[in-house]
N, C-alpha and C positions, 0 to 999 in steps of 0.2 A: 510304365509308358502312359502318358496322359493325352486324351484326344478332346478337342473341344466339339461340344455339340450344340447345334441351334434347336431349340424348342419353339414350335408354334403354340401359342396359347391356346388351351381348350376353354371349354365352357360347360355349362350344365348338359348339353346335348352333343358336344363333339369331344374327341379325345384330344390330348396334347400330342402333336406330332414331333417326331425328332429326326434331325438329319445331321449327318457326320460329314461336313464339307471336305475334309481331307480324304475320304473314302468314297468315290463315286458310287452312288447307288445304294449306299449304306443308309438304311432308314430303320425307324421304329415308332412306337407310340405307347401311350398309357393313359388309363382313365384319370390319374393324378400327375402333377408335376413329380412327385417322387418316384411314382411307378415308371413314368416316361423315363427318368434318368436312369433307374436301374435296369430297365428293359434294353435301353441303349447298349449296356455293356455286354449283354448277350449278343445282340445285333453286331457289335464290333467284332467280337470273337468269332463269331460264324463267318463274318466277311473276311476276315484275315485267313482263317483256316481255308476257305474255299479258293481264295486267291492263291495262297501258297501251294494247295493240292493241285491246282492248275498250272503251276510252275511260274506264276506271276511274282511280281514285286509289291511290297505294301509300302505306300508312301509314309514318309515321317510326318508328325503332325505339326502343323503351323501354330503359331501363337494366335491366342484369341483375338488380338488386337488387329491382326491381318483380315480375320473373316468379318469383324465388326463393321469394316468399311464398306462391305458389299450392301448394296441398297436390296438385294435380294431377300435379306434377313431382317429388314427394318420391322421392329416392334416384337422381334423375337427375343426369347430368354436365352442367355447364353450360361453354359456351365462346362466343366471339364471333368471327365470321367476317367479313373485309373484302369488301365488294362493290364492284365498279367503279361510281363514282358517274355515269359516263357513260351508264349504262343509263337514268337518269332524265333526260337531257339532251334536250330537243327544240330546241335552238338551231338554227336554220338554218345550214348551213355551205355555202360555195360550193365546187364540185367542177368538175374539168375531165375531160370524157370525150370520146371519139371515136366517131364513128359516120358511116356514109355519108350524104351530104346527102339523099339520095332518102327515106331512111329518116326523118330528121330532119324533111322536109318533110311526110311523112305524119303524124308525130306531132304536128306544129303544127296541121295542118288537122283531125285528129280532135280534139284538146284544144280547139281554137277553137270547133268546132261545138258542144261540150258546156259552153262557158263555164268551162273550166278554163286553166290555165297550163301551159306545157311542164313546168316542175318538179313541179306538183301531180300532173300525169299521170304522170310517170316515177316518182314516189314511190308512188301509187297502184298502178301496174303492179308495182313491185317487191315492194310489201307483198302484193299479191294472189299473186304467184308464191311469195313466201316462205310465206305461209298455206297454200297448196295443196300444197306439196312438203314440208311438214314442217319447215322451216329455221327 
């Protein structure tokens, strides 16, 4: 998936600012033009993850030609960055993990008592850990 980015030119004393018009509030920066473009990829990925984790939807990117028309970005540099499409992929995938049987038994009892499946419990536990540790 490709997202257009608008880059506010930097100087010797200011960084290059980046805005992703299709993703409200998604922005980044870099000391050089190349760094600004590269940093925007991470900003987009984090924006998408946060929105999906909160149950929101991710807007599809619009063509650059649509954004160039806006006077808000007059004099800015335009680029398009490739973002890994798997960020939006919620397809279930079977994985093989190993853990002690006694732990698996505890997980199954805990999940069952709450009306959850083992898989749902593990997904929720992993996401809880990720969300609370800044991952």
